[in-house]
Every structure is written in structure tokens, then in C-alpha cells.
All heavy atoms as an XYZ file, in Angstrom:
888
protein
N      35.620    -29.488     54.982
C      34.581    -29.484     54.004
C      34.272    -30.927     53.636
O      35.163    -31.699     53.340
C      35.075    -28.706     52.803
C      34.072    -28.561     51.769
S      34.807    -27.394     50.666
C      33.539    -27.013     49.709
N      33.018    -31.137     53.618
C      32.603    -32.490     53.390
C      32.241    -32.671     51.921
O      31.525    -31.865     51.339
C      31.382    -32.759     54.258
C      31.150    -34.164     54.498
S      29.980    -34.182     55.845
C      29.629    -35.841     55.793
N      32.726    -33.667     51.327
C      32.480    -33.929     49.920
C      31.117    -34.565     49.755
O      30.772    -35.488     50.477
C      33.551    -34.831     49.351
N      30.363    -34.033     48.820
C      29.053    -34.605     48.546
C      29.254    -35.835     47.667
O      30.218    -35.926     46.909
C      28.180    -33.603     47.802
C      27.778    -32.423     48.640
C      26.878    -31.480     47.836
O      26.744    -31.621     46.650
N      26.295    -30.535     48.530
N      28.300    -36.741     47.766
C      28.421    -37.900     46.884
C      28.344    -37.452     45.424
O      27.760    -36.436     45.081
C      27.235    -38.764     47.255
C      26.631    -38.183     48.483
C      27.195    -36.836     48.674
N      28.943    -38.191     44.596
C      29.077    -37.854     43.179
C      27.743    -37.919     42.431
O      27.474    -37.101     41.558
C      30.090    -38.804     42.538
C      30.497    -38.484     41.116
C      31.123    -37.109     41.023
C      31.453    -39.529     40.594
N      26.896    -38.824     42.763
C      25.652    -39.022     42.035
C      24.720    -37.808     42.080
O      24.222    -37.386     41.039
C      24.935    -40.262     42.586
C      24.330    -41.086     41.481
C      23.774    -42.371     42.026
O      24.539    -43.337     42.160
O      22.571    -42.363     42.309
N      24.443    -37.186     43.248
C      23.565    -36.010     43.239
C      24.177    -34.851     42.446
O      23.466    -34.102     41.758
C      23.418    -35.628     44.702
C      23.829    -36.820     45.473
C      24.748    -37.599     44.592
N      25.472    -34.693     42.492
C      26.125    -33.611     41.751
C      25.999    -33.847     40.244
O      25.715    -32.928     39.473
C      27.598    -33.521     42.145
C      27.740    -32.963     43.555
C      29.118    -33.001     44.129
N      30.199    -32.693     43.228
C      31.475    -32.962     43.485
N      31.806    -33.530     44.612
N      32.401    -32.654     42.636
N      26.173    -35.078     39.833
C      26.060    -35.407     38.410
C      24.616    -35.234     37.958
O      24.356    -34.716     36.869
C      26.565    -36.833     38.134
C      26.225    -37.289     36.723
C      28.060    -36.926     38.363
N      23.651    -35.651     38.795
C      22.260    -35.510     38.396
C      21.869    -34.033     38.308
O      21.100    -33.640     37.427
C      21.327    -36.267     39.341
O      21.280    -35.654     40.600
N      22.379    -33.191     39.230
C      22.129    -31.744     39.128
C      22.737    -31.179     37.844
O      22.140    -30.363     37.164
C      22.727    -31.027     40.335
C      21.668    -30.477     41.238
C      22.283    -29.621     42.278
N      23.498    -30.299     42.753
C      24.064    -30.151     43.927
N      23.570    -29.307     44.769
N      25.136    -30.807     44.273
N      23.929    -31.628     37.526
C      24.608    -31.186     36.317
C      23.832    -31.637     35.070
O      23.673    -30.873     34.124
C      26.032    -31.744     36.279
C      26.933    -31.237     35.170
C      27.084    -29.730     35.241
C      28.293    -31.905     35.264
N      23.323    -32.863     35.105
C      22.524    -33.352     33.997
C      21.237    -32.538     33.849
O      20.803    -32.210     32.749
C      22.186    -34.830     34.181
C      23.333    -35.767     33.907
C      22.980    -37.222     34.211
O      21.899    -37.468     34.792
O      23.790    -38.087     33.857
N      20.608    -32.199     34.981
C      19.384    -31.380     34.954
C      19.662    -30.004     34.367
O      18.891    -29.488     33.548
N      20.764    -29.389     34.805
C      21.122    -28.076     34.258
C      21.407    -28.181     32.764
O      21.027    -27.302     31.971
C      22.333    -27.518     34.993
N      22.065    -29.257     32.360
C      22.372    -29.459     30.947
C      21.087    -29.622     30.137
O      20.940    -29.053     29.066
C      23.282    -30.687     30.783
C      23.671    -30.953     29.374
C      24.560    -30.109     28.701
C      23.151    -32.036     28.684
C      24.909    -30.356     27.390
C      23.499    -32.286     27.377
C      24.383    -31.447     26.718
N      20.125    -30.388     30.659
C      18.851    -30.577     29.967
C      18.086    -29.259     29.850
O      17.473    -28.976     28.819
C      18.004    -31.625     30.684
C      18.494    -33.049     30.476
C      17.659    -34.074     31.234
O      16.525    -33.721     31.653
O      18.140    -35.201     31.406
N      18.137    -28.454     30.922
C      17.476    -27.143     30.858
C      18.135    -26.266     29.785
O      17.445    -25.553     29.046
C      17.548    -26.437     32.215
C      16.576    -26.962     33.233
C      16.697    -26.190     34.550
O      17.680    -25.483     34.779
N      15.689    -26.345     35.402
N      19.451    -26.323     29.708
C      20.159    -25.541     28.683
C      19.765    -26.001     27.293
O      19.540    -25.183     26.393
C      21.671    -25.673     28.856
O      22.085    -25.129     30.072
N      19.669    -27.324     27.121
C      19.274    -27.862     25.820
C      17.849    -27.432     25.471
O      17.563    -27.046     24.336
C      19.428    -29.400     25.801
C      18.779    -30.012     24.570
C      20.888    -29.790     25.877
N      16.944    -27.467     26.452
C      15.565    -27.037     26.213
C      15.510    -25.555     25.845
O      14.788    -25.161     24.930
C      14.700    -27.307     27.448
C      14.355    -28.763     27.658
C      13.548    -28.976     28.931
O      12.976    -27.987     29.457
O      13.488    -30.124     29.399
N      16.267    -24.750     26.566
C      16.290    -23.313     26.266
C      16.856    -23.050     24.875
O      16.345    -22.203     24.141
C      17.108    -22.571     27.318
C      16.415    -22.474     28.645
C      17.265    -21.731     29.625
N      16.673    -21.739     30.947
C      17.316    -21.469     32.065
N      18.600    -21.165     32.018
N      16.694    -21.497     33.212
N      17.909    -23.771     24.535
C      18.478    -23.606     23.195
C      17.497    -24.064     22.125
O      17.396    -23.450     21.056
C      19.799    -24.371     23.074
C      20.992    -23.756     23.793
C      22.198    -24.683     23.694
C      21.329    -22.398     23.217
N      16.757    -25.130     22.416
C      15.744    -25.606     21.475
C      14.651    -24.565     21.285
O      14.211    -24.304     20.165
N      14.200    -23.971     22.385
C      13.192    -22.912     22.301
C      13.734    -21.719     21.519
O      13.032    -21.128     20.689
C      12.754    -22.463     23.703
C      11.943    -23.522     24.437
O      11.466    -24.459     23.767
O      11.804    -23.400     25.674
N      14.971    -21.354     21.794
C      15.586    -20.229     21.096
C      15.713    -20.532     19.603
O      15.425    -19.680     18.758
C      16.982    -19.920     21.689
O      16.839    -19.657     23.085
C      17.605    -18.726     21.025
N      16.089    -21.762     19.298
C      16.205    -22.158     17.895
C      14.845    -22.086     17.200
O      14.739    -21.613     16.073
C      16.801    -23.562     17.791
C      17.170    -23.934     16.378
O      17.446    -23.063     15.564
N      17.168    -25.220     16.078
N      13.802    -22.561     17.882
C      12.456    -22.515     17.294
C      12.017    -21.076     17.078
O      11.440    -20.733     16.031
C      11.469    -23.244     18.193
N      12.293    -20.198     18.026
C      11.929    -18.787     17.877
C      12.706    -18.135     16.736
O      12.162    -17.338     15.986
C      12.159    -18.031     19.183
C      11.077    -18.324     20.224
C      11.190    -17.422     21.411
N      12.355    -17.863     22.194
C      12.890    -17.190     23.198
N      12.386    -16.034     23.554
N      13.918    -17.668     23.858
N      13.974    -18.496     16.628
C      14.777    -17.945     15.529
C      14.267    -18.421     14.171
O      14.236    -17.655     13.207
C      16.248    -18.315     15.691
C      17.016    -17.533     16.760
C      18.429    -18.083     16.904
C      17.074    -16.054     16.409
N      13.839    -19.684     14.089
C      13.288    -20.183     12.836
C      11.979    -19.470     12.491
O      11.743    -19.116     11.341
C      13.067    -21.696     12.914
C      14.355    -22.488     12.838
C      14.129    -23.988     13.000
O      13.063    -24.409     13.410
N      15.157    -24.760     12.675
N      11.146    -19.247     13.506
C       9.896    -18.516     13.287
C      10.182    -17.096     12.821
O       9.555    -16.593     11.882
C       9.057    -18.484     14.573
O       8.820    -19.825     15.004
C       7.740    -17.772     14.364
N      11.131    -16.463     13.466
C      11.514    -15.102     13.087
C      12.085    -15.078     11.676
O      11.763    -14.181     10.880
C      12.538    -14.555     14.091
C      12.987    -13.115     13.900
C      11.800    -12.157     14.005
C      14.045    -12.749     14.915
N      12.887    -16.065     11.328
C      13.451    -16.162      9.987
C      12.345    -16.309      8.949
O      12.384    -15.678      7.887
C      14.425    -17.340      9.915
C      15.208    -17.377      8.620
O      15.562    -16.291      8.111
O      15.471    -18.490      8.121
N      11.323    -17.130      9.243
C      10.202    -17.306      8.323
C       9.421    -16.000      8.157
O       9.026    -15.641      7.045
C       9.275    -18.412      8.825
C       9.866    -19.807      8.705
C       9.009    -20.851      9.397
O       8.052    -20.525     10.096
N       9.360    -22.119      9.199
N       9.210    -15.287      9.274
C       8.494    -14.013      9.194
C       9.274    -13.005      8.355
O       8.694    -12.282      7.536
C       8.260    -13.444     10.596
C       7.197    -14.156     11.383
C       7.027    -13.533     12.757
C       5.983    -14.250     13.584
N       5.850    -13.662     14.932
N      10.580    -12.955      8.563
C      11.415    -12.033      7.779
C      11.351    -12.399      6.298
O      11.236    -11.527      5.435
C      12.870    -12.037      8.296
C      12.942    -11.362      9.667
C      13.814    -11.359      7.317
C      14.289    -11.485     10.338
N      11.415    -13.672      6.000
C      11.347    -14.146      4.603
C      10.012    -13.770      3.975
O       9.971    -13.284      2.843
C      11.551    -15.664      4.567
C      11.785    -16.235      3.210
C      13.143    -15.892      2.638
O      14.087    -15.625      3.400
O      13.257    -15.874      1.401
N       8.909    -13.967      4.716
C       7.590    -13.609      4.194
C       7.491    -12.107      3.960
O       6.969    -11.664      2.927
C       6.494    -14.068      5.161
C       6.220    -15.569      5.197
C       5.227    -15.892      6.319
C       5.688    -16.044      3.863
N       7.969    -11.326      4.913
C       7.934     -9.868      4.754
C       8.798     -9.414      3.583
O       8.434     -8.494      2.854
C       8.373     -9.167      6.042
C       7.314     -9.236      7.113
O       6.126     -9.351      6.832
N       7.738     -9.160      8.370
N       9.936    -10.073      3.403
C      10.815     -9.720      2.289
C      10.121     -9.994      0.960
O      10.159     -9.162      0.048
C      12.125    -10.506      2.367
C      13.022    -10.287      1.193
C      13.751     -9.122      1.074
C      13.115    -11.244      0.187
C      14.564     -8.899     -0.011
C      13.924    -11.034     -0.900
C      14.657     -9.866     -1.003
N       9.481    -11.149      0.850
C       8.785    -11.471     -0.401
C       7.609    -10.530     -0.636
O       7.351    -10.131     -1.774
C       8.329    -12.926     -0.401
C       9.461    -13.896     -0.540
N      10.323    -13.887     -1.604
C       9.889    -14.904      0.263
C      11.222    -14.854     -1.463
N      10.988    -15.472     -0.332
N       6.892    -10.172      0.425
C       5.778     -9.230      0.281
C       6.292     -7.861     -0.178
O       5.699     -7.221     -1.048
C       5.026     -9.102      1.611
N       7.391     -7.420      0.406
C       7.980     -6.140      0.018
C       8.465     -6.189     -1.424
O       8.250     -5.252     -2.198
C       9.138     -5.786      0.954
C       9.862     -4.467      0.676
C       8.903     -3.299      0.812
C      11.040     -4.314      1.617
N       9.107     -7.280     -1.818
C       9.581     -7.421     -3.195
C       8.408     -7.396     -4.171
O       8.487     -6.770     -5.238
C      10.383     -8.705     -3.348
N       7.308     -8.058     -3.819
C       6.124     -8.061     -4.690
C       5.541     -6.653     -4.807
O       5.147     -6.218     -5.891
C       5.076     -9.029     -4.145
N       5.496     -5.933     -3.686
C       4.985     -4.553     -3.705
C       5.862     -3.671     -4.580
O       5.364     -2.883     -5.388
C       4.936     -3.984     -2.274
O       4.100     -4.823     -1.477
C       4.388     -2.577     -2.263
N       7.170     -3.809     -4.436
C       8.095     -3.011     -5.248
C       7.931     -3.349     -6.723
O       7.897     -2.454     -7.575
C       9.547     -3.232     -4.775
C       9.764     -2.572     -3.414
C      10.546     -2.695     -5.793
C      11.092     -2.899     -2.773
N       7.819     -4.638     -7.039
C       7.639     -5.039     -8.441
C       6.354     -4.458     -9.014
O       6.338     -3.979    -10.153
C       7.625     -6.562     -8.561
C       9.002     -7.175     -8.366
O      10.001     -6.430     -8.441
O       9.070     -8.390     -8.125
N       5.276     -4.492     -8.241
C       3.996     -3.968     -8.707
C       4.089     -2.470     -8.964
O       3.664     -1.978    -10.012
C       2.896     -4.245     -7.663
O       2.836     -5.644     -7.432
C       1.555     -3.742     -8.136
N       4.675     -1.753     -8.012
C       4.792     -0.298     -8.175
C       5.753      0.055     -9.301
O       5.524      0.993    -10.047
C       5.228      0.344     -6.871
C       4.120      0.312     -5.843
C       4.469      1.082     -4.613
N       3.379      0.975     -3.653
C       3.442      1.420     -2.433
N       4.542      1.995     -1.994
N       2.419      1.300     -1.626
N       6.826     -0.724     -9.438
C       7.786     -0.463    -10.507
C       7.133     -0.686    -11.865
O       7.338      0.083    -12.790
C       9.013     -1.362    -10.363
C       9.995     -1.214    -11.490
C      10.823     -0.103    -11.555
C      10.078     -2.158    -12.498
C      11.710      0.056    -12.593
C      10.966     -2.011    -13.541
C      11.787     -0.905    -13.585
O      12.658     -0.763    -14.621
N       6.324     -1.735    -11.968
C       5.647     -2.012    -13.237
C       4.700     -0.869    -13.587
O       4.633     -0.438    -14.739
C       4.886     -3.336    -13.156
N       3.973     -0.357    -12.588
C       3.059      0.763    -12.831
C       3.843      2.010    -13.233
O       3.453      2.730    -14.156
C       2.219      1.038    -11.576
N       4.952      2.265    -12.551
C       5.779      3.430    -12.885
C       6.395      3.261    -14.266
O       6.495      4.226    -15.029
C       6.868      3.626    -11.834
C       6.367      4.171    -10.517
S       7.613      4.268     -9.205
C       9.057      4.851    -10.021
N       6.814      2.042    -14.597
C       7.418      1.778    -15.895
C       6.406      2.016    -17.007
O       6.725      2.616    -18.032
C       7.947      0.346    -15.934
C       8.835      0.088    -17.131
O       9.605      1.003    -17.493
O       8.771     -1.014    -17.696
N       5.172      1.575    -16.788
C       4.119      1.790    -17.781
C       3.838      3.280    -17.947
O       3.699      3.778    -19.063
C       2.854      1.052    -17.347
C       1.730      1.131    -18.347
C       0.518      0.344    -17.889
O       0.687     -0.789    -17.401
O      -0.593      0.879    -18.020
N       3.776      3.995    -16.832
C       3.532      5.437    -16.889
C       4.685      6.139    -17.598
O       4.480      7.043    -18.402
C       3.367      5.992    -15.468
C       2.992      7.443    -15.422
C       2.773      7.913    -13.999
C       2.391      9.377    -13.969
N       2.201      9.860    -12.604
N       5.913      5.707    -17.319
C       7.076      6.294    -17.972
C       7.027      6.056    -19.478
O       7.297      6.957    -20.265
C       8.360      5.699    -17.386
C       9.604      6.118    -18.110
C      10.127      7.386    -17.914
C      10.236      5.255    -18.987
C      11.257      7.778    -18.586
C      11.373      5.642    -19.661
C      11.886      6.912    -19.458
N       6.676      4.827    -19.872
C       6.596      4.510    -21.296
C       5.542      5.371    -21.978
O       5.765      5.874    -23.083
C       6.279      3.023    -21.501
C       7.418      2.095    -21.164
C       8.615      2.266    -22.077
O       8.422      2.572    -23.269
O       9.740      2.107    -21.602
N       4.402      5.558    -21.339
C       3.338      6.382    -21.900
C       3.802      7.824    -22.042
O       3.613      8.455    -23.087
C       2.082      6.309    -21.007
O       1.704      4.943    -20.862
C       0.943      7.104    -21.584
N       4.420      8.346    -20.982
C       4.907      9.721    -21.005
C       6.006      9.886    -22.051
O       6.035     10.867    -22.795
C       5.440     10.115    -19.614
O       4.404      9.922    -18.657
C       5.885     11.557    -19.585
N       6.900      8.920    -22.127
C       7.997      8.984    -23.087
C       7.472      8.958    -24.519
O       7.941      9.709    -25.377
C       8.968      7.820    -22.843
C      10.228      7.914    -23.634
C      11.194      8.836    -23.308
C      10.439      7.065    -24.709
C      12.361      8.934    -24.037
C      11.604      7.152    -25.449
C      12.565      8.085    -25.115
N       6.477      8.116    -24.781
C       5.886      8.044    -26.123
C       5.218      9.370    -26.479
O       5.333      9.843    -27.622
C       4.885      6.890    -26.190
N       4.533      9.982    -25.513
C       3.893     11.277    -25.770
C       4.950     12.342    -26.074
O       4.766     13.169    -26.977
C       3.043     11.692    -24.565
N       6.048     12.308    -25.337
C       7.121     13.274    -25.592
C       7.740     13.049    -26.969
O       8.051     14.016    -27.683
C       8.191     13.162    -24.505
C       7.756     13.718    -23.168
S       8.971     13.481    -21.857
C      10.396     14.304    -22.506
N       7.919     11.795    -27.352
C       8.457     11.505    -28.686
C       7.534     12.034    -29.775
O       8.002     12.580    -30.776
C       8.661     10.006    -28.855
C       9.922      9.483    -28.234
C      10.147      8.010    -28.552
O       9.153      7.277    -28.716
O      11.312      7.621    -28.630
N       6.226     11.882    -29.595
C       5.272     12.402    -30.586
C       5.361     13.920    -30.683
O       5.341     14.485    -31.778
C       3.843     11.962    -30.237
C       3.564     10.497    -30.513
C       2.076     10.188    -30.431
N       1.490     10.484    -29.136
C       1.490      9.669    -28.089
N       2.046      8.480    -28.180
N       0.912     10.020    -26.953
N       5.461     14.589    -29.535
C       5.564     16.053    -29.546
C       6.857     16.510    -30.211
O       6.862     17.470    -30.987
C       5.494     16.596    -28.117
C       4.110     16.533    -27.520
C       4.078     17.098    -26.119
C       2.689     17.015    -25.528
N       2.634     17.552    -24.168
N       7.956     15.826    -29.928
C       9.235     16.187    -30.539
C       9.184     15.959    -32.047
O       9.689     16.775    -32.823
C      10.392     15.406    -29.879
C      10.614     15.924    -28.461
C      11.662     15.510    -30.696
C      11.586     15.097    -27.639
N       8.568     14.854    -32.477
C       8.439     14.585    -33.912
C       7.599     15.661    -34.588
O       7.930     16.119    -35.694
C       7.828     13.204    -34.139
N       6.516     16.113    -33.933
C       5.681     17.178    -34.496
C       6.474     18.478    -34.593
O       6.392     19.191    -35.604
C       4.429     17.377    -33.637
N       7.245     18.777    -33.561
C       8.080     19.988    -33.592
C       9.129     19.888    -34.688
O       9.420     20.875    -35.380
C       8.743     20.206    -32.233
C       7.793     20.670    -31.149
S       8.528     20.751    -29.501
C       9.984     21.706    -29.754
N       9.688     18.708    -34.884
C      10.695     18.504    -35.922
C      10.091     18.736    -37.310
O      10.703     19.400    -38.156
C      11.254     17.085    -35.802
C      12.486     16.870    -36.648
O      13.287     17.818    -36.779
O      12.662     15.748    -37.168
N       8.886     18.218    -37.526
C       8.213     18.444    -38.817
C       7.923     19.929    -39.026
O       8.092     20.464    -40.128
C       6.930     17.621    -38.895
C       7.158     16.134    -39.065
C       5.851     15.405    -39.364
N       4.861     15.545    -38.317
C       4.762     14.745    -37.250
N       5.613     13.755    -37.097
N       3.822     14.940    -36.354
N       7.499     20.592    -37.966
C       7.194     22.015    -38.057
C       8.455     22.825    -38.375
O       8.437     23.724    -39.226
C       6.580     22.486    -36.732
C       5.897     23.807    -36.778
C       5.192     24.066    -35.451
C       4.373     25.312    -35.477
N       3.691     25.549    -34.208
N       9.556     22.485    -37.721
C      10.818     23.164    -37.998
C      11.284     22.911    -39.429
O      11.791     23.823    -40.092
C      11.897     22.720    -37.011
C      11.837     23.330    -35.622
C      12.849     22.648    -34.711
C      12.126     24.816    -35.687
N      11.130     21.670    -39.891
C      11.513     21.358    -41.275
C      10.721     22.187    -42.273
O      11.282     22.740    -43.225
C      11.311     19.869    -41.567
C      12.419     19.001    -40.994
O      13.476     19.545    -40.627
O      12.215     17.763    -40.928
N       9.407     22.273    -42.048
C       8.583     23.045    -42.988
C       8.946     24.526    -42.942
O       9.015     25.183    -43.990
C       7.097     22.843    -42.701
O       6.746     23.422    -41.455
N       9.208     25.050    -41.770
C       9.605     26.468    -41.677
C      10.973     26.710    -42.293
O      11.198     27.736    -42.928
C       9.576     26.925    -40.218
C       8.166     27.080    -39.717
C       8.097     27.682    -38.361
N       6.701     27.824    -37.971
C       6.319     28.287    -36.811
N       7.219     28.645    -35.926
N       5.040     28.389    -36.542
N      11.889     25.753    -42.136
C      13.212     25.893    -42.743
C      13.103     25.847    -44.263
O      13.739     26.640    -44.971
C      14.149     24.798    -42.236
C      15.527     24.894    -42.790
C      16.395     25.895    -42.362
C      15.969     23.994    -43.752
C      17.669     25.994    -42.868
C      17.244     24.083    -44.268
C      18.101     25.087    -43.831
N      12.270     24.937    -44.765
C      12.078     24.863    -46.215
C      11.459     26.153    -46.743
O      11.848     26.653    -47.809
C      11.200     23.661    -46.566
C      11.899     22.340    -46.368
C      10.973     21.152    -46.537
O       9.767     21.305    -46.737
N      11.548     19.959    -46.456
N      10.497     26.717    -45.992
C       9.900     27.990    -46.389
C      10.957     29.090    -46.411
O      11.008     29.899    -47.339
C       8.758     28.370    -45.435
C       8.214     29.735    -45.683
C       7.342     29.960    -46.753
C       8.574     30.808    -44.888
C       6.832     31.223    -46.996
C       8.080     32.077    -45.136
C       7.199     32.283    -46.189
N      11.814     29.110    -45.397
C      12.860     30.123    -45.317
C      13.839     29.999    -46.484
O      14.219     30.996    -47.106
C      13.597     30.001    -43.981
C      14.717     31.009    -43.713
C      14.140     32.413    -43.620
C      15.441     30.655    -42.440
N      14.259     28.782    -46.799
C      15.169     28.569    -47.917
C      14.484     28.985    -49.224
O      15.094     29.641    -50.081
C      15.634     27.095    -47.978
C      16.507     26.765    -46.772
C      16.383     26.791    -49.275
C      17.786     27.576    -46.682
N      13.227     28.626    -49.386
C      12.477     29.028    -50.594
C      12.389     30.541    -50.714
O      12.573     31.108    -51.804
N      12.096     31.218    -49.600
C      12.013     32.682    -49.620
C      13.373     33.294    -49.937
O      13.465     34.278    -50.689
C      11.504     33.188    -48.273
N      14.450     32.689    -49.392
C      15.793     33.206    -49.651
C      16.163     33.055    -51.127
O      16.672     33.996    -51.757
C      16.810     32.476    -48.771
C      18.234     32.860    -49.058
C      18.737     34.081    -48.633
C      19.067     32.007    -49.778
C      20.043     34.448    -48.911
C      20.376     32.358    -50.063
C      20.863     33.585    -49.620
O      22.146     33.936    -49.900
N      15.901     31.883    -51.695
C      16.227     31.648    -53.110
C      15.398     32.575    -53.999
O      15.925     33.200    -54.931
C      16.011     30.163    -53.468
C      16.068     29.942    -54.977
C      17.031     29.294    -52.765
N      14.101     32.685    -53.694
C      13.232     33.560    -54.488
C      13.681     35.006    -54.398
O      13.743     35.722    -55.408
C      11.772     33.423    -54.008
O      11.396     32.054    -54.054
C      10.830     34.234    -54.864
N      14.005     35.458    -53.194
C      14.472     36.841    -53.018
C      15.791     37.062    -53.737
O      16.005     38.123    -54.354
C      14.649     37.157    -51.529
O      13.435     37.048    -50.848
N      16.675     36.096    -53.675
C      17.967     36.233    -54.363
C      17.770     36.330    -55.871
O      18.412     37.154    -56.554
C      18.874     35.040    -54.049
O      19.175     35.008    -52.690
N      16.894     35.514    -56.427
C      16.620     35.573    -57.868
C      16.000     36.914    -58.237
O      16.376     37.551    -59.236
C      15.724     34.390    -58.295
C      16.504     33.078    -58.171
C      15.192     34.572    -59.715
C      15.665     31.831    -58.368
N      15.043     37.355    -57.409
C      14.387     38.638    -57.691
C      15.388     39.793    -57.612
O      15.402     40.682    -58.487
C      13.240     38.859    -56.708
N      16.232     39.811    -56.584
C      17.235     40.878    -56.464
C      18.243     40.815    -57.609
O      18.693     41.852    -58.121
C      17.941     40.796    -55.114
C      17.123     41.262    -53.910
C      17.897     40.992    -52.619
C      16.803     42.740    -54.024
N      18.601     39.584    -58.009
C      19.505     39.436    -59.165
C      18.880     40.004    -60.431
O      19.552     40.681    -61.225
N      17.593     39.718    -60.619
C      16.879     40.254    -61.790
C      16.811     41.764    -61.756
O      17.022     42.437    -62.782
N      16.524     42.335    -60.590
C      16.463     43.794    -60.449
C      17.840     44.399    -60.720
O      17.968     45.401    -61.436
C      15.942     44.192    -59.051
C      14.464     43.814    -58.911
C      16.142     45.679    -58.799
C      13.933     43.945    -57.501
N      18.867     43.788    -60.153
C      20.229     44.283    -60.355
C      20.607     44.205    -61.840
O      21.158     45.146    -62.406
C      21.212     43.466    -59.502
C      22.623     43.901    -59.628
C      23.048     45.086    -59.041
C      23.544     43.141    -60.346
C      24.357     45.496    -59.159
C      24.858     43.544    -60.458
C      25.275     44.728    -59.866
N      20.275     43.073    -62.491
C      20.579     42.913    -63.913
C      19.797     43.922    -64.747
O      20.326     44.502    -65.708
C      20.251     41.483    -64.362
C      20.578     41.223    -65.784
C      21.908     41.112    -66.196
C      19.568     41.131    -66.740
C      22.212     40.881    -67.525
C      19.880     40.913    -68.066
C      21.206     40.783    -68.467
N      18.513     44.160    -64.365
C      17.691     45.128    -65.112
C      18.245     46.539    -64.951
O      18.191     47.352    -65.876
C      16.249     45.063    -64.639
N      18.802     46.844    -63.774
C      19.360     48.181    -63.553
C      20.708     48.343    -64.240
O      21.028     49.410    -64.762
C      19.493     48.442    -62.055
N      21.515     47.318    -64.249
C      22.872     47.395    -64.805
C      22.855     47.245    -66.330
O      23.692     47.838    -67.028
C      23.766     46.313    -64.156
C      23.910     46.565    -62.670
C      25.132     46.232    -64.804
C      24.646     47.849    -62.343
N      21.928     46.496    -66.882
C      21.905     46.208    -68.308
C      21.837     47.478    -69.169
O      22.617     47.620    -70.116
C      20.746     45.280    -68.596
O      20.612     45.051    -69.960
N      20.955     48.433    -68.883
C      20.948     49.655    -69.724
C      22.238     50.467    -69.578
O      22.740     51.042    -70.544
C      19.764     50.460    -69.222
C      18.895     49.507    -68.491
C      19.802     48.412    -67.995
N      22.772     50.475    -68.357
C      24.014     51.204    -68.140
C      25.150     50.570    -68.932
O      25.956     51.270    -69.554
C      24.340     51.240    -66.643
C      25.570     52.025    -66.227
C      25.418     53.498    -66.605
C      25.822     51.884    -64.765
N      25.196     49.277    -68.957
C      26.239     48.543    -69.694
C      26.069     48.769    -71.200
O      27.044     48.961    -71.928
C      26.184     47.055    -69.359
C      27.216     46.232    -70.076
C      28.556     46.319    -69.716
C      26.859     45.420    -71.145
C      29.506     45.576    -70.391
C      27.798     44.680    -71.823
C      29.132     44.760    -71.447
O      30.064     44.031    -72.122
N      24.814     48.751    -71.658
C      24.542     48.990    -73.077
C      24.944     50.412    -73.472
O      25.473     50.667    -74.568
C      23.081     48.736    -73.403
N      24.723     51.371    -72.595
C      25.081     52.760    -72.843
C      26.605     52.918    -72.898
O      27.137     53.653    -73.750
C      24.461     53.666    -71.800
C      24.799     55.092    -71.973
N      24.483     55.807    -73.124
C      25.441     55.964    -71.180
C      24.916     57.038    -73.013
N      25.494     57.159    -71.817
N      27.299     52.258    -71.994
C      28.762     52.355    -71.957
C      29.404     51.597    -73.119
O      30.474     51.975    -73.572
C      29.296     51.827    -70.635
C      29.002     52.669    -69.400
C      29.499     51.962    -68.135
C      29.654     54.029    -69.508
N      28.767     50.596    -73.618
C      29.301     49.794    -74.710
C      29.297     50.554    -76.024
O      30.094     50.345    -76.898
C      28.566     48.498    -74.851
N      28.435     51.572    -76.190
C      28.370     52.336    -77.416
C      29.295     53.467    -77.403
O      29.801     54.285    -77.199
C      26.957     52.872    -77.645
C      26.093     51.824    -78.209
N      25.465     50.891    -77.489
C      25.741     51.573    -79.499
C      24.746     50.145    -78.259
N      24.900     50.552    -79.512
């Protein structure tokens, strides 16, 4: 086997090395471009989510406020009905007490003599 001179082998090796460096440079540039695209898409997605979340949050606040108003109205209605019920109970108790006293009073007066 005949040995080739060292210079052509080194120059071939240098050429292959330069091609590798160029390919790596191209790959690096493509990766940077891809990274920028991903970053832009991420920011666009985040902005879209923020916009939709703000709209949903506003709708939720509106709905929640409406529900609070309805609950407050129901609470007032229940309070008024409870007060009416207590008033009717007290009035009925007084009336029944008066009827009972009116019925028992003559009997007691009769027994006392």
C-alpha cells in the first residue's frame, strides 16, 4: 500500500471540516429562526388567551352580580314572609289566649262562688 502525501489528505480533511462547520452554521441559523417563530407564536397565543380570559372574566362578573341581586331580592322576600308569619303567629296566639280566657273566666267565677 502506497502512502499518499500528507498535504492532500490534510486539505481534504480541512475541506470536510469546513463543510461540517458550514452545515452546523446553517443548522444553527435554522434553529434560531425556529426559536423566533416559536417565541412569536407563544406570545400571540398568550395574548389571545389573555383577551379571551378578560372577556370571560367580565362576563362572569356580570353574571355573578346579577345572581347576587337575585339572591338579595329573594332574601328580602323571605324576610318579609317570615315577619308576616311571626306576626300572624303572635296575633293568633293572643287571640286564642283571649278566647281561652273568655271561656275559662265564667267557669272560674262560677266555681269560686
